[in-house]
N, C-alpha and C positions, 0 to 999 in steps of 0.2 A: 333168846327166849327160854327162859327155864320149861321143862314138859307141865310142872304144876301150875306157874302160869298162862299159857298157853292154856289149860286143862280148866281151868279156873274165867277166861277169856270167854272162850268158847260155850260153855258152861250156863254164865249169864247168857248169852245171846241165845243160845235153844233155850233158857225158861223161860226166856218175855214173847219168842216166838211162837210156844207152845200157848204163854196166856191169852197174845194176840189171835190164835186160832180158835182156841176153847173159846174166848171168853168178846172176840171181837166177831171174827168174820163168820167163826157157824151161827152165832144170833141173825147177822147180815144174813147169810143163806138162808132158815129158816122161817126167820119171822119176817122181811123186808124181802124176799125174792131176790138175793144178789151174789147167787154162785161164783162168780168171778170173784168176791172177796178170800175164800176158799182157796182154790186156784194157787191165786200168786201165794196169800199168808202161807200154802200144806207144805205149796213145793218150796218155799225161803225156810220153815221148817222142817223141812225134810232135807237139804241142803244140807242148814246148822245140824241136824242132828248124827246124818255121816261124819260132820267133821267133828262134832260131839266124839264118837264113838271113835275113830281116830286116834285123836287128844287122846281119852279115855285110856287108850291103847299102850301108848308113849308116856304117857303117868304110870299108868299099873308095870311097864316093864321096868321104865328107868327105877323110879325107887323102890320097885320091889314090895309092891304092895300083895297084900293076903292076897285069896280067891276071893273072902268073902269082904275085903274093905272092894275091889273092886266092883266086886255086886251090888253089895249099897250104892255107889256111886251109878251105875247104870242105870238100879231100881230107881236111883233120885230121880233119871233124866223122862221116865213118865210116868210118876205123880208128879200133879199140876206145883209150885211153891216147891216142888221137892228139888233141884239145884238149889234154888238161893238157904238153904237150909243143911245141905251138903258145903257149901260152903265156905259155912262159917270153915271148920274141917280143912275143910284145903288149907284156909287163911291161917288157923294156927301150924300148919305143916310149914308156910312158908317161910313165918316167922322165927319159928323154928329152928329154920335148916340153913346152914352156913352159908353165906354168899362163895361162889367158886373161884 
């Protein structure tokens, strides 16, 4: 799997886990008194975030991204729905990259 495709896959999974954490697990914890939801979803999100950082580093080095582009990818991961917006630029870059 190419670095860009790997980043795209992990970014989508990380973005979904972030949304689950914010909009499902956190309300369950604070409104329904179910802290286990945050523990489970938060742990999964934490793992996916670390995998995202590793995939981002691989893609940035492989594709020789500028510090600005890599920083934008990182910032997109901490903003709700950000990875889905950044995914559009990854799709364009994948489409314009010649096949190996």
